[in-house]
N, C-alpha and C positions, 0 to 999 in steps of 0.2 A: 373323786368319782366313786370310790368304794363306800365312803360314808353316806353319800346320797342314796346309793342303792340299798344300803341297810335300813336307812330311815324309811324309804318307800315300802320295803318288805314289812317292817314293824307296823306301819300305819295300816297296811292292808290286813295284817293279822288282828289288830285291835278292832277294826270294823267288823270282821267276821265274828269275833267273840261277843261284841255288843249286840249284834243282830241275833245270835244264838240265845243269849240271855233274855232278850225281849220276847222272843218266840216262846220260851219256856214259861215266862210269867203269864202270857196270854192264854197258854194252853192249860195251866194248872187250875184256875177257877172253874173252867168249863168241866174239867174232869171231876172236881169236887161236887159241883151242882148235880151232875148226872148220878154220882154215887148217892147223894142225899135223896134224890127222887126215887131211886130204886129201893133205898132203905125204907122210905115212907110207904111205898107200895107194899113192901114185905110185911111191915108191922101192921099196917091196916088190914092186910089179908089174914094175919094170924089172930088178931084180937077180935075181929068181927065174927062171932059164931053164927050158926044158922038161926033163923028167926024162930023156928018152932021150938028149939030146946031152951034157949036163954030167955030169962025174964026180961021184961021191959025195964030199961035203965032210965034213971031219972034224967031229965033234960039238963040238970045242972052239971052232970059229969059229961064232959065233951071228949069224944074219942081222940081228939087231936092233941091231948095232953102228953100222952106217951111219945108220940112222934116228935114233939117239940123237944122233949127231954133228950131223945136220942140224937136229934140234930145238934143240940148243944154239946153233947158228949163227943159226937163225931167232929164237931168243929173244934172242940178243945183238943181232941186227940190228934187230929191231923194238923200239923203246923202249916201255916200259909207259906207258900213258896215265895211270896213277895217279900215277907219279913226276912226270911233267910237270905234272900237275894240282896235285900237292902243292907242287912247287917254285914254280910261277907263282901267286902270291896274286892273288885277284880284287880289283881296285881298285874300291872303292866310289866312285861319282861324288861329288865334293865339291860341297857346296852353295855355289853362288855367292850370296853375300848380296846380296839386292836392295836397292838404294839407295832408301830411303824418300824420296819427294820432299818436300823442305822446302816447306811451304806459305808462300808469300809473302803477307804480310798485305795484303789488298786495301785500297786507299785509299778510305775512304768519302768520297764527294764532299761537299765542304763546301757547305752550303746558303747560297747568297748571299742575304743578307737583302733581301727585296723592299721596295722603297721604297713606303711607303704614300702614296698620292696625297694631297697636302694639299688639304683642302677649302677652296675659295675662298669666303670669306664672302659670302653672298648679300646684296645690298643690299635691305633691306626698304623697299618703296615707302612713301614718306612720305604719310600720309593728309592730303589737302588738306582743311582744315576747311570743312565745308559751312556756308555762311552761312544761319542760320535767319532767315527773314523776321521782322522785328520787327513785332509786333502794334501796329498804330496804336490807341492808346487811344480807345475809343469814347466819344463825349461822352454822358454820362448826361443824359438830359433832366431839366432842373430841374423839380421838382414845383411847380407853381403853387399857392400857398397857397389852400386851400379857404376860400371865404367862409363865415364862421360865420353860420348862418341868424339872421335877425333875429326877435326875439319877435313873435308875432302873437296875435290874439284869435280865439277859437273859441267856438261856441255849441252846446250839447248839449240837445236837448229830451227831456223825460220824457213819454211818451205811450203809452197802452194798456198800462200796467204794464211798460214797457221803456224802455231808453235808445236814443236815435236811432242810435247807433253802438256796436258791441261793442268796438272798439279804436281809439285815437286817438294819433298820434305828433305831438309838438310840440317845438319848440326850447325851450331853457332860457329862463325869464323870460316865457313866454307866459301869456296870461290865458284862462281857460275859464269860460264863463257857463252855468249849468244853469237851464233854464226848465221849470216843471211845467205840462203841458197837461191833466192829468187832474183829475177832481173830487176824487179821493182825494189825501190828503197823501203826499208822497214826500220822501226825503232822498238826498243824494249824499255818502257817507261813505267816508273812507280813514283806517283806524286809525293814529293817531299823526301824521297829516299835516294833514288838513283835514276839516271837516264842515259841510254847508250848513244843517243843521237841517231841521225839517219845513217844507216849502214847500206852500202852498195853491195852488189853481188860478190860473195866470197869474203866480205869483210867480217871482222869479229870484234866483240867487246866483252871484257871480263869485269865482273863486279864482285865485291866481297861483302857478305852479309854478317855483320858483327852483333846485331841485336835480335833477340828472339821475337817472334811475332809472325803475322801473316802479311804477305805482300801481294797486292793485286797488280799484275803486269798487263799492259795493253800497248798497241801500236798507234802512234799519233795519226799518221795518214789513214790508217785503217782501224778505226775503234772497235770494229766487230771482232778483231783478233785479241784474245786475252788468255791469261793463265794465272795460276796461284802458286806462290812459293811459301812454304811453312818452315820457319826456322825454329829449332828447339834449343 
């Protein structure tokens, strides 16, 4: 881009110089002609005396001789600008080549490797073992053996068409005596276990219960009469 700009400036300068020279060449002949005409008028004025004083000149001598001589002298004396302009060539200014600056390669600064700080290993605190309190074994109280109930003797009266108790709990091996107090005959019957038979008034019957369990007692002639015996 810089070279192109220089060339444009030089071309514009040359065109200005050429136009100036051409204008000078055209102006110089006109100036010379005007000078010659003024000189002719001057010479003619000086040489022509008044008619009364001067004698009549022969027609052979023309008054225009001297002016022609002066024109030649003036022409020889004043050099034509066209000849000088033609002889002196216009020197075009030489382009001074501009030195393109050599780009010195910039040294890229080398990155100094940063030293990564070494991580100092943190000492993990040792967990002190917490002593769990030992549970002192509780002394389980020893179960005192239960005394097995001793067999006993029980009496059940039959009175007013009913047994004297509706439920009786007895230990194994106990004896139960049924006594009839009514005028009517009654029984104390357990299917598959025991049966007192028909008991008349004031008669009694004793049974021994050897097996644990529940016994349903009823009266055969009067089934609405019943009781329960629980043997442990």
